[in-house]
C-alpha positions in Angstrom: 60.2 16.3 89.0 59.8 14.3 92.3 63.4 15.4 93.7 63.1 12.5 96.6 62.8 9.7 93.8 65.6 11.3 91.8 68.0 11.2 94.8 66.6 7.8 96.2 67.3 6.1 92.9 70.5 7.4 92.7 71.5 6.4 96.3 70.4 3.0 95.5 72.5 2.9 92.0 75.9 4.1 93.9 75.4 0.7 96.0 76.5 -1.1 93.1 80.0 -2.1 93.1 82.4 -2.4 90.3 82.6 -6.1 90.5 78.8 -6.6 89.9 79.5 -4.9 86.5 83.2 -6.0 85.7 82.9 -9.6 87.7 86.1 -11.2 88.9 88.6 -9.9 86.2 88.2 -6.0 87.5 91.0 -6.2 89.9 93.2 -7.3 86.7 92.0 -5.8 83.9 89.7 -2.9 84.5 91.0 -1.3 88.0 92.7 1.8 87.4 96.5 1.9 88.5 96.0 5.1 90.2 93.6 6.6 92.7 91.8 3.1 93.3 90.1 4.1 96.3 88.7 7.0 94.2 87.9 4.7 91.3 85.8 2.2 93.6 83.3 5.2 94.2 80.3 5.5 91.8 79.6 9.2 90.6 75.7 9.0 90.2 73.6 10.4 87.5 73.5 13.7 87.6 70.1 15.9 87.1 70.5 19.9 87.3 68.3 21.7 89.6 66.2 23.0 86.7 65.7 19.7 84.6 62.2 19.1 83.8 60.7 16.0 81.9 61.2 16.0 78.3 64.5 17.7 78.5 68.1 17.1 77.6 70.1 14.1 78.6 73.6 13.6 77.8 75.0 10.1 78.1 78.7 9.5 78.1 81.1 6.7 78.3 82.9 6.6 81.6 84.6 8.8 83.8 88.1 10.1 82.7 91.0 8.0 84.6 93.7 9.6 86.8 97.0 9.8 85.5 98.7 10.2 88.9 97.6 9.6 92.6 97.2 13.2 92.7 93.5 14.5 92.1 92.8 17.1 89.9 90.6 19.9 90.3 87.4 18.5 89.4 88.1 15.3 91.2 88.7 17.6 94.4 85.4 19.0 94.3 83.6 16.0 93.8 85.6 13.1 96.0 84.0 14.0 99.4 80.0 14.7 98.2 80.4 11.2 96.3 82.1 9.2 99.2 79.5 11.1 101.5 76.4 10.3 99.3 77.4 6.6 98.7 77.8 5.9 102.8 75.1 7.8 104.1 71.8 6.5 105.2 70.4 9.6 106.0 69.9 13.0 104.5 70.4 11.7 101.0 68.1 14.3 99.4 70.0 17.0 101.0 73.5 15.6 100.3 72.6 14.7 96.4 70.6 18.0 95.5 73.3 20.5 97.7 76.4 19.1 98.1 76.7 16.6 94.9 74.9 18.6 92.3 76.5 22.0 92.7 79.7 20.2 92.9 78.9 18.5 89.6 78.2 21.5 87.7 81.6 23.2 89.0 83.8 20.3 88.5 82.4 19.3 85.0 83.8 22.7 83.8 87.1 21.7 84.6 87.2 18.7 82.4 88.3 18.7 78.8 85.3 16.8 78.0 83.1 19.8 79.0 84.8 22.2 76.4 85.3 19.4 73.7 82.2 17.4 73.9 79.6 18.6 76.1 79.5 22.5 75.8 78.4 22.4 72.0 75.5 20.2 72.5 74.4 22.7 75.4 74.9 25.8 73.4 73.1 24.3 70.1 70.3 23.4 72.6 70.5 26.7 74.5 70.8 24.8 77.6 72.8 25.0 80.8 74.3 21.9 82.7 71.6 23.0 85.8 69.0 22.3 83.0 70.1 19.0 82.0 71.0 15.2 82.9 74.2 13.8 82.5 75.5 10.2 83.1 77.8 7.9 81.9 77.1 4.2 80.3 80.0 2.7 82.2 80.1 4.3 85.9 83.5 3.5 87.0 86.7 4.5 85.4 89.1 1.9 83.5 92.2 1.4 83.3 94.0 3.6 80.9 90.5 4.4 80.0 90.7 1.5 78.1 86.8 0.5 78.0 85.5 -2.7 76.8 85.9 -3.3 72.9 85.4 -7.1 72.5 82.0 -8.6 72.1 82.8 -11.5 74.8 83.6 -8.2 77.5 80.5 -6.3 75.9 78.3 -9.3 76.5 79.1 -9.5 79.8 79.2 -6.4 80.8 76.8 -4.0 78.9 73.1 -5.9 79.8 74.1 -5.3 83.1 75.3 -1.7 83.0 72.1 -1.0 80.7 69.6 -2.8 82.4 70.3 -2.1 86.2 71.8 1.5 85.6 70.8 3.4 82.3 67.1 2.1 82.1 66.0 3.2 85.5 67.5 6.4 85.7 66.4 7.4 82.2 62.8 6.2 83.0 62.6 8.4 85.7 64.1 11.3 84.0 62.1 10.6 80.9 64.3 12.8 78.5 62.8 14.4 75.2 66.3 14.1 73.4 69.2 11.9 74.2 72.8 12.8 72.8 75.2 9.9 72.5 78.7 11.4 73.3 80.5 8.9 70.5 79.6 6.4 68.4 80.7 3.8 70.8 77.8 4.7 73.1 75.4 4.7 70.2 76.7 1.1 69.3 76.1 -0.2 72.7 72.4 1.2 73.1 71.6 -0.2 69.7 73.3 -3.7 70.3 72.0 -3.8 74.2 68.9 -2.3 74.5 66.0 -3.2 72.0 63.3 -0.5 71.0 65.7 2.3 72.7 62.4 4.5 73.2 64.3 8.2 73.3 64.9 10.8 70.1 68.6 10.7 70.0 71.4 12.2 68.2 75.4 11.5 67.9 78.1 13.5 68.9 81.1 12.5 66.8 84.0 12.2 69.3 86.6 11.3 66.7 89.9 13.1 67.6 90.7 13.8 64.1 89.4 16.8 62.5 88.0 15.6 59.3 85.5 16.6 56.9 83.4 13.6 58.0 83.3 14.2 61.6 82.9 18.2 61.1 79.7 17.3 58.9 78.6 14.6 61.3 78.9 17.4 64.4 77.0 19.8 62.3 74.1 17.5 61.6 74.2 16.8 65.5 74.2 20.9 66.5 71.3 21.2 63.7 69.0 18.4 65.2 69.4 19.8 68.9 68.6 23.5 67.6 65.7 22.4 65.7 64.6 20.2 68.9 64.7 23.4 71.0 62.6 25.4 68.5 59.9 22.9 68.4 
């Protein structure tokens, strides 16, 4: 994997501002109440130091929103390298690989999503964060985590985020397996990305522990175990 190409593409992607995706309604409808300055900075796609083509890629929904203006432990780790990466014209490779990537690994493990939804896939595929890619289909936080659900909003936002963000990065990463972290992610890919070319599976993020959820999750983990053993 050409590390210069990865950091260069990610630097291009983080220059896409919130308004590009959410339009003129962003401030009124989508911008979170707290941490507005932080919410205006995109987290680039993450590629672990040990990732190799045809590896594992996890595709989430969007970054979790802050519940106050105080940064939590994970955000404190990420805020400085994210700001630095977006604003710098020099040392892009160094900032991405030596500052952002290690900070992401540390920060991700502090977020609830890690133990609930990320770690099970890693264990099944016998991978560590350093060996995978991770990105969200929506790059920016949404107010009260209320990501778009109505067709009118989805038709405005999803083609932009898929065509201008997800497709370029996945094309470069060329994953062998993609885990959709939630049925909503799968729906957006199926609706707005014709002929998705990567093998994929869905991790059910339903909150209630139902028999359907457990069966769905077991199926996901079985697929990942078989994929690793191939």
